[in-house]
VOLOPA-537286 format. One line per field, with one value per residue: x, z, y of N, C-alpha, C in turn; residue number from 1. Coordinates in pm, whole numbers. Layout:
<sites>
npx = (X_...);
npz = (Z_...);
npy = (Y_...);
capx = (X_...);
capz = (Z_...);
capy = (Y_...);
cpx = (X_...);
cpz = (Z_...);
cpy = (Y_...);
nr = (NUM_...);
</sites>
This chain:
<sites>
npx = (10563_10473_10390_10521_10411_10375_10185_10147_10050_10156_10370_10274_10065_9946_10224_10376_10237_10286_10533_10551_10700_10854_10698_10861_11087_10983_10928_11189_11324_11167_11211_11487_11485_11381_11105_10797_10586_10365_10109_9864_9782_9553_9555_9621_9965_10064_10023_9703_9353_9321_9574_9670_9511_9460_9444_9691_9862_9824_9910_10182_10240_10201_10410_10624_10615_10652_10909_11059_11064_10835_10488_10137_9955_9705_9444_9357_9091_8993_8762_8683_8581_8315_7969_7818_7675_7482_7299_7063_7133_7356_7497_7736_7928_7916_7988_8254_8362_8334_8518_8745_8749_8771_9024_9166_9115_9245_9505_9545_9479_9337_9221_9017_8986_8753_8597_8398_8381_8269_8293_8261_8111_7901_7667_7554_7387_7255_7046_7146_7062_6939_7160_7324_7171_7176_7450_7494_7330_7455_7714_7661_7580_7818_7987_7885_7943_8221_8273_8214_8439_8629_8720_8768_8611_8720_8668_8796_8773_8781_8878_8840_8627_8271_8070_8236_8242_8282_8051_7898_8064_8071_7798_7751_7916_7787_7538_7593_7689_7803_7981_8232_8304_8456_8642_8905_9163_9326_9586_9650_9425_9236_9311_9264_8992_8881_9008_9050_8834_8820_8697_8432_8091_7850_7789_8084_8217_8396_8619_8707_8932_9050_9211_9281_9061_8866_8962_8923_8642_8588_8676_8699_8580_8759_8937_9164_9473_9647_9955_10072_10191_10053_10040_9844_9731_9570_9615_9635_9394_9209_9241_9378_9706_9964_10202_10545_10634_10700_10731_10518_10226_10126_10078_10218_10283_10062_9856_9923_9923_9646_9536_9633_9463_9232_9132_9207_9206_9444_9804_9922_10082_10047_10225_10139_10204_10065_10039_10259_10527_10796_10789_10925_11183_11165_11083_11257_11321_11069_11036_11237_11141_10892_10977_11097_10871_10749_10922_10870_10594_10492);
npz = (8888_9064_8953_9083_9238_9367_9564_9453_9608_9860_9858_9826_9984_10325_10533_10326_10204_10194_10073_9825_9680_9374_9071_8861_9002_9161_8963_8870_9096_9153_8923_8949_9173_9068_9053_8906_8845_8904_9114_9052_9228_9147_9195_9357_9346_9171_8851_8710_8608_8579_8556_8343_8095_7820_7545_7432_7640_7809_7661_7649_7919_7955_7795_7936_8177_8080_7975_8203_8264_8375_8453_8479_8760_8859_8937_9139_9164_9235_9458_9700_9758_9717_9803_9916_10077_10223_10070_9800_9563_9338_9130_9118_9224_9039_8807_8866_8895_8634_8507_8616_8517_8247_8239_8326_8112_7902_7987_7972_8193_8392_8646_8882_9176_9448_9741_10044_10091_10302_10664_10932_11127_11000_11036_11258_11180_10960_10829_10824_10649_10442_10353_10263_10052_9876_9819_9693_9466_9331_9290_9127_8896_8839_8790_8550_8381_8398_8288_8022_7950_7962_8217_8556_8881_9206_9547_9826_10141_10477_10816_10840_10685_10623_10663_10762_10872_10878_10788_10666_10456_10301_10237_10084_9858_9748_9692_9510_9291_9026_8736_8697_8944_9264_9566_9701_9863_10117_10318_10575_10638_10638_10863_11068_11045_11063_11276_11481_11482_11445_11477_11436_11430_11697_11812_11814_11546_11484_11351_11443_11313_11211_10966_10786_10795_10696_10435_10338_10346_10152_9924_9577_9539_9550_9375_9361_9526_9812_9964_10278_10610_10947_11260_11439_11513_11475_11240_11340_11471_11277_11021_10917_11035_10813_10827_10747_10560_10754_10989_11154_11269_11104_10954_10686_10566_10598_10496_10225_10064_10082_9955_9704_9629_9582_9340_9205_8922_8786_8783_8976_9272_9510_9699_9981_10135_10260_10439_10598_10787_10688_10422_10177_10248_10340_10128_9972_10157_10187_9927_9909_10101_9992_9760_9858_9955_9711_9582_9733_9713_9481);
npy = (8319_8616_8947_9248_9540_9878_10106_10435_10642_10635_10801_11053_11149_11202_11181_11279_11476_11755_11767_11593_11301_11347_11244_11148_11075_10871_10675_10631_10523_10295_10149_10100_9937_9715_9671_9558_9714_9999_10118_10343_10628_10843_11137_11454_11551_11366_11190_11250_11284_11561_11690_11556_11595_11540_11301_11276_11358_11143_10929_10990_10959_10683_10591_10696_10552_10292_10319_10324_10064_9962_9883_9964_9858_9906_10148_10426_10622_10964_10989_11083_11331_11319_11240_10939_10752_10889_11023_11058_11159_11091_11189_11340_11162_10949_11083_11154_10901_10809_10977_10868_10600_10651_10764_10541_10364_10500_10478_10213_10058_9809_9755_9922_10097_10123_10265_10294_10563_10727_10762_10508_10630_10747_10616_10715_10909_10815_10562_10226_10020_10163_10310_10102_9999_10216_10223_9973_10000_10216_10117_9897_10028_10163_9947_9848_10061_10055_9805_9854_9987_9798_9742_9624_9647_9706_9665_9816_9734_9860_9964_10242_10323_10300_10000_9783_9533_9175_9017_9213_9286_9051_9035_9268_9229_9007_9123_9329_9179_9170_9071_9185_9283_9286_9210_9403_9268_9378_9300_9403_9562_9357_9211_9400_9438_9176_9042_9228_9403_9678_10007_9938_10002_9980_9647_9456_9261_8991_8736_8405_8300_8525_8731_8529_8352_8525_8562_8305_8291_8474_8360_8330_8572_8772_9013_9163_9239_9357_9348_9378_9449_9428_9586_9570_9810_10134_10400_10725_10684_10625_10475_10155_10081_10067_9865_9803_9509_9228_9361_9336_9156_8961_8640_8548_8312_8159_8322_8394_8149_8093_8321_8271_8074_8206_8287_8521_8729_8797_8860_9026_9146_9393_9625_9820_10109_10309_10611_10545_10670_10693_10598_10610_10547_10283_10135_9974_9770_9647_9554_9362_9181_9103_8987_8759_8624_8588_8410_8185_8145_8255);
capx = (10599_10385_10446_10517_10395_10355_10094_10218_9996_10241_10470_10210_9967_9990_10351_10436_10142_10346_10648_10541_10813_10818_10659_10976_11174_10917_10952_11332_11360_11100_11284_11614_11458_11328_10960_10734_10484_10322_9964_9855_9687_9531_9513_9734_10075_10096_9936_9559_9279_9331_9705_9693_9374_9442_9488_9835_9924_9812_9999_10318_10253_10220_10545_10718_10614_10714_11053_11120_11055_10721_10352_10038_9881_9570_9423_9269_9036_8968_8618_8657_8508_8174_7887_7772_7585_7379_7226_7010_7188_7489_7548_7876_8009_7922_8066_8396_8399_8349_8647_8848_8759_8823_9168_9217_9113_9349_9635_9542_9470_9214_9162_8983_8950_8653_8570_8268_8394_8234_8339_8157_8026_7789_7545_7494_7289_7195_7005_7245_7001_6922_7292_7372_7096_7232_7583_7482_7274_7556_7826_7616_7587_7961_8043_7843_8021_8359_8277_8216_8577_8718_8778_8700_8599_8762_8630_8887_8709_8879_8815_8813_8505_8151_8056_8366_8226_8290_7925_7859_8148_8020_7664_7756_7970_7680_7429_7637_7669_7843_8094_8359_8315_8509_8705_9049_9200_9445_9609_9643_9285_9165_9340_9199_8848_8836_9066_9044_8703_8847_8602_8302_7984_7768_7855_8195_8202_8526_8622_8810_9052_9100_9223_9282_8923_8795_9006_8855_8502_8583_8736_8622_8525_8872_8992_9285_9534_9755_10035_10137_10179_9971_10083_9724_9692_9517_9687_9555_9261_9117_9255_9478_9847_10026_10339_10628_10629_10795_10733_10387_10176_10061_10143_10205_10293_9924_9771_9953_9867_9501_9509_9660_9346_9112_9083_9239_9216_9566_9923_9984_10080_10078_10262_10070_10266_9986_10056_10379_10599_10915_10761_11029_11303_11146_11036_11349_11303_10945_11056_11315_11054_10790_11047_11114_10740_10725_10999_10807_10452_10448);
capz = (8974_9058_8926_9206_9224_9492_9548_9447_9707_9980_9843_9787_10083_10461_10567_10206_10141_10169_9985_9760_9599_9234_8995_8786_9099_9195_8856_8864_9206_9138_8819_9005_9267_8987_9057_8777_8816_9002_9121_9044_9299_9046_9265_9411_9259_9074_8732_8732_8492_8567_8505_8217_8042_7680_7504_7408_7772_7866_7584_7695_8051_7934_7742_8044_8269_8010_7959_8331_8281_8463_8401_8580_8815_8896_8950_9246_9129_9347_9483_9841_9770_9685_9901_9862_10163_10290_9971_9683_9445_9318_9000_9132_9242_8913_8713_8900_8863_8488_8475_8656_8428_8119_8261_8328_7975_7823_8034_7958_8327_8402_8779_8938_9316_9514_9883_10085_10095_10428_10780_10999_11209_10919_11082_11366_11118_10844_10845_10759_10536_10333_10302_10188_9926_9788_9780_9597_9342_9262_9244_9012_8780_8810_8730_8409_8308_8393_8193_7888_7926_7980_8351_8670_8998_9326_9668_9939_10272_10580_10936_10829_10608_10662_10624_10791_10943_10782_10725_10578_10336_10222_10188_9979_9737_9692_9641_9386_9200_8888_8700_8707_9077_9368_9683_9712_9993_10176_10431_10706_10663_10670_11003_11157_11035_11102_11403_11583_11483_11465_11435_11400_11512_11767_11859_11729_11476_11438_11314_11520_11232_11166_10823_10710_10783_10605_10300_10298_10320_10031_9811_9454_9532_9558_9241_9372_9656_9864_10062_10375_10744_11046_11400_11522_11555_11376_11214_11380_11514_11163_10929_10959_11021_10709_10871_10647_10565_10849_11113_11217_11331_11008_10914_10541_10524_10593_10415_10082_9997_10068_9850_9575_9597_9582_9204_9156_8777_8728_8855_9050_9415_9530_9832_10017_10250_10284_10566_10674_10794_10603_10318_10075_10300_10364_10005_9934_10251_10152_9802_9941_10173_9905_9666_9927_9949_9572_9554_9801_9684_9358);
capy = (8432_8732_9080_9326_9685_9949_10219_10563_10736_10634_10908_11179_11193_11179_11246_11336_11567_11887_11749_11463_11257_11372_11126_11098_11010_10745_10579_10597_10434_10166_10078_10055_9829_9604_9652_9535_9813_10099_10135_10489_10711_10948_11258_11529_11592_11261_11195_11237_11336_11706_11734_11484_11601_11501_11169_11285_11357_11010_10844_11018_10899_10540_10571_10727_10438_10178_10343_10292_9920_9938_9883_10001_9743_9947_10292_10473_10753_11055_10990_11115_11457_11295_11169_10812_10676_10970_11103_10987_11226_11036_11236_11380_11041_10876_11165_11140_10763_10803_11038_10772_10485_10698_10776_10404_10309_10566_10431_10067_10001_9732_9754_10052_10077_10207_10239_10345_10709_10792_10684_10429_10717_10793_10549_10795_10998_10752_10423_10140_9948_10260_10340_9986_9991_10320_10178_9863_10054_10298_10033_9818_10117_10187_9826_9843_10161_10006_9693_9912_10032_9684_9750_9565_9733_9634_9737_9804_9755_9895_10020_10384_10349_10227_9860_9724_9406_9065_8978_9323_9277_8939_9066_9369_9167_8924_9205_9397_9066_9198_8985_9258_9341_9199_9270_9419_9213_9437_9209_9471_9594_9233_9179_9497_9416_9042_8997_9333_9469_9820_10110_9883_10059_9883_9526_9414_9134_8940_8595_8334_8281_8654_8762_8404_8305_8616_8530_8181_8320_8556_8288_8347_8707_8865_9039_9245_9212_9439_9276_9468_9394_9500_9573_9567_9944_10227_10524_10842_10636_10628_10363_10058_10111_9983_9840_9733_9363_9173_9439_9325_9033_8873_8516_8542_8172_8110_8409_8395_8032_8108_8419_8206_7992_8290_8310_8656_8711_8856_8812_9135_9171_9535_9672_9944_10175_10431_10682_10510_10798_10698_10499_10614_10482_10139_10070_9866_9661_9577_9483_9241_9089_9046_8899_8631_8559_8552_8289_8073_8124_8320);
cpx = (10501_10463_10422_10507_10383_10267_10166_10171_10080_10340_10407_10107_10022_10120_10417_10347_10204_10467_10642_10668_10774_10794_10779_11073_11116_10947_11098_11368_11294_11167_11415_11596_11394_11184_10911_10634_10460_10170_9939_9744_9665_9474_9639_9838_10107_9996_9790_9485_9292_9465_9751_9559_9356_9489_9639_9914_9930_9898_10144_10343_10275_10362_10651_10729_10683_10865_11129_11116_10938_10591_10260_9965_9737_9564_9326_9217_9005_8818_8582_8588_8359_8102_7830_7662_7470_7309_7171_7058_7333_7552_7697_7968_8026_8003_8216_8447_8420_8480_8761_8861_8802_8975_9231_9221_9225_9488_9647_9548_9336_9145_9140_8925_8840_8654_8437_8267_8376_8263_8225_8067_7906_7658_7486_7386_7212_7163_7096_7184_6984_7057_7346_7300_7145_7366_7575_7431_7379_7668_7785_7623_7732_8024_8006_7922_8167_8371_8283_8356_8678_8783_8699_8704_8634_8737_8731_8811_8818_8809_8771_8688_8391_8152_8190_8357_8225_8160_7872_7936_8095_7884_7668_7812_7862_7570_7469_7632_7692_7970_8228_8377_8371_8574_8854_9088_9333_9470_9602_9500_9207_9189_9263_9047_8809_8889_9046_8905_8714_8740_8467_8194_7901_7850_7966_8167_8339_8512_8732_8941_9106_9104_9220_9141_8843_8835_8937_8709_8485_8640_8643_8565_8634_8928_9113_9343_9643_9824_10107_10109_10087_10030_9964_9675_9629_9610_9595_9412_9160_9125_9366_9620_9907_10174_10418_10625_10739_10800_10601_10356_10132_10147_10123_10221_10158_9841_9796_9902_9715_9466_9537_9545_9220_9058_9107_9271_9336_9683_9995_9972_10125_10110_10190_10130_10194_10005_10177_10474_10726_10903_10872_11151_11286_11095_11125_11334_11178_10960_11136_11225_10951_10853_11069_10983_10709_10800_10933_10669_10404_10419);
cpz = (8956_9013_9048_9174_9362_9466_9554_9553_9835_9978_9812_9886_10222_10490_10448_10139_10106_10076_9920_9683_9452_9159_8922_8879_9145_9090_8852_8973_9192_9030_8872_9100_9200_9022_8914_8742_8929_8998_9141_9131_9218_9110_9313_9307_9152_8958_8766_8614_8473_8510_8382_8142_7902_7655_7483_7540_7827_7790_7627_7832_8040_7888_7850_8141_8205_7997_8089_8359_8366_8385_8514_8628_8850_8913_9064_9206_9253_9368_9621_9860_9747_9802_9836_9946_10221_10194_9862_9553_9428_9186_9009_9146_9110_8809_8740_8872_8713_8442_8506_8559_8287_8126_8259_8187_7892_7861_8025_8095_8340_8538_8836_9078_9361_9663_9918_10111_10235_10548_10844_11089_11132_10969_11206_11312_11003_10872_10762_10638_10416_10269_10217_10053_9826_9732_9670_9463_9262_9210_9129_8885_8740_8744_8583_8326_8294_8292_8049_7849_7941_8116_8452_8787_9121_9449_9779_10068_10374_10700_10922_10751_10655_10604_10637_10878_10841_10713_10633_10446_10244_10161_10071_9849_9670_9630_9518_9271_9053_8858_8719_8841_9174_9478_9659_9853_10033_10306_10566_10738_10704_10816_11098_11157_11100_11237_11516_11594_11501_11403_11387_11489_11578_11815_11763_11668_11423_11405_11393_11444_11172_11015_10738_10691_10688_10460_10250_10265_10189_9909_9689_9436_9542_9417_9242_9511_9686_9974_10151_10514_10831_11184_11495_11569_11438_11359_11246_11418_11401_11078_10978_10941_10921_10744_10761_10668_10657_10980_11188_11264_11231_10972_10763_10489_10526_10493_10265_10011_9981_9960_9712_9533_9572_9443_9152_9006_8712_8818_8932_9200_9434_9676_9859_10146_10286_10427_10649_10672_10709_10492_10213_10119_10314_10239_9967_10026_10219_10023_9826_10008_10081_9798_9728_9930_9808_9534_9616_9745_9550_9245);
cpy = (8547_8856_9167_9475_9747_10070_10352_10661_10740_10749_11044_11231_11167_11252_11316_11440_11702_11881_11611_11429_11277_11241_11064_11025_10876_10640_10535_10496_10298_10083_10021_9936_9708_9569_9624_9644_9910_10105_10285_10545_10837_11074_11330_11561_11489_11262_11167_11298_11486_11751_11655_11479_11543_11357_11168_11284_11214_10909_10865_10956_10749_10510_10596_10609_10318_10196_10319_10142_9877_9930_9929_9875_9778_10097_10320_10611_10835_11070_11045_11250_11442_11228_11044_10749_10757_11066_11013_11050_11183_11082_11273_11260_10969_10953_11151_10999_10749_10866_10940_10657_10527_10712_10637_10345_10369_10519_10279_9999_9930_9745_9893_10030_10173_10175_10304_10496_10767_10702_10604_10512_10771_10733_10615_10887_10934_10606_10332_10066_10041_10290_10225_9974_10096_10275_10072_9914_10131_10210_9942_9903_10142_10066_9814_9943_10116_9892_9744_9960_9918_9679_9666_9663_9651_9720_9710_9837_9787_9957_10165_10420_10259_10086_9788_9599_9291_9029_9087_9316_9166_8971_9165_9311_9083_9009_9285_9297_9101_9120_9054_9329_9240_9281_9286_9375_9273_9362_9278_9514_9469_9194_9272_9480_9283_8995_9098_9395_9619_9908_10053_9943_9949_9764_9485_9278_9092_8793_8526_8319_8409_8670_8636_8350_8394_8587_8403_8206_8398_8485_8294_8486_8815_8886_9131_9224_9313_9359_9376_9413_9480_9478_9576_9701_10020_10346_10641_10805_10634_10502_10271_10112_10013_9964_9770_9582_9311_9247_9432_9186_8928_8752_8499_8399_8103_8190_8394_8269_8039_8208_8362_8115_8074_8321_8450_8647_8780_8815_8922_9115_9315_9562_9803_9999_10305_10483_10638_10629_10806_10594_10493_10535_10331_10065_9953_9746_9579_9497_9354_9137_9025_8957_8761_8553_8510_8424_8167_8039_8181_8225);
nr = (1_2_3_4_5_6_7_8_9_10_11_12_13_14_15_16_17_18_19_20_21_22_23_24_25_26_27_28_29_30_31_32_33_34_35_36_37_38_39_40_41_42_43_44_45_46_47_48_49_50_51_52_53_54_55_56_57_58_59_60_61_62_63_64_65_66_67_68_69_70_71_72_73_74_75_76_77_78_79_80_81_82_83_84_85_86_87_88_89_90_91_92_93_94_95_96_97_98_99_100_101_102_103_104_105_106_107_108_109_110_111_112_113_114_115_116_117_118_119_120_121_122_123_124_125_126_127_128_129_130_131_132_133_134_135_136_137_138_139_140_141_142_143_144_145_146_147_148_149_150_151_152_153_154_155_156_157_158_159_160_161_162_163_164_165_166_167_168_169_170_171_172_173_174_175_176_177_178_179_180_181_182_183_184_185_186_187_188_189_190_191_192_193_194_195_196_197_198_199_200_201_202_203_204_205_206_207_208_209_210_211_212_213_214_215_216_217_218_219_220_221_222_223_224_225_226_227_228_229_230_231_232_233_234_235_236_237_238_239_240_241_242_243_244_245_246_247_248_249_250_251_252_253_254_255_256_257_258_259_260_261_262_263_264_265_266_267_268_269_270_271_272_273_274_275_276_277_278_279_280_281_282_283_284_285_286_287_288_289_290_291_292_293_294_295_296_297_298);
</sites>
């Protein structure tokens, strides 16, 4: 059976930005719903390197999570204030990444998520080959730093960020080519990228088999997974709509067995309700749905 977690950012950004669900309440409810863990969005009102600056703060946080019967499945550092693709000065990005992996190490978290930071419209002002070379160079350096902390790096591709075409995704993973680097396969992003071609600059590039075909092409290169549905739309014309499991178009009876063949090096499945307007209210429904998938395929 898989261990089930959910991303804490669903309760702290987007519709919850002005009134985030308190961290203590998140832990209480997830414990009551018999989640195994929480994936920490280390920014905003929830625990992060700024509001938990000391080793003692971080030890207390670990104990707090454990006392709720939970564990951390991964960490999302706050990198969105940095530039990555349109500059050769990456000192700020790397510095913030280092803060993130130190936080992860102190919390005994192994998986650290990254994305391309900047939107696909960046190619209106920046050459794509140059941007890709910068990305690969920086991520190779980040992977080495993460390895020193016992962490792996997982790239969440999506329509809202640059390099959102299937062949680009495959090429970048191959070019980074670090043992602790791989793809975070978010099922709704995979559908929007591979089946819809959402926000792809220039000529659209999709796959006849959609998300399932992309998962097959990425077999052996996926090191983290988010399970969530897709209704085929974008949220605010920017990123994929993260529809509750069972309220979208995805065929999990096809996707989950393929993801089980992908070689993911741990036993976590993470629900991602990012930007869903009533994420707090539908958390239980998603947990019931993923438990059913877990019984079939876990």
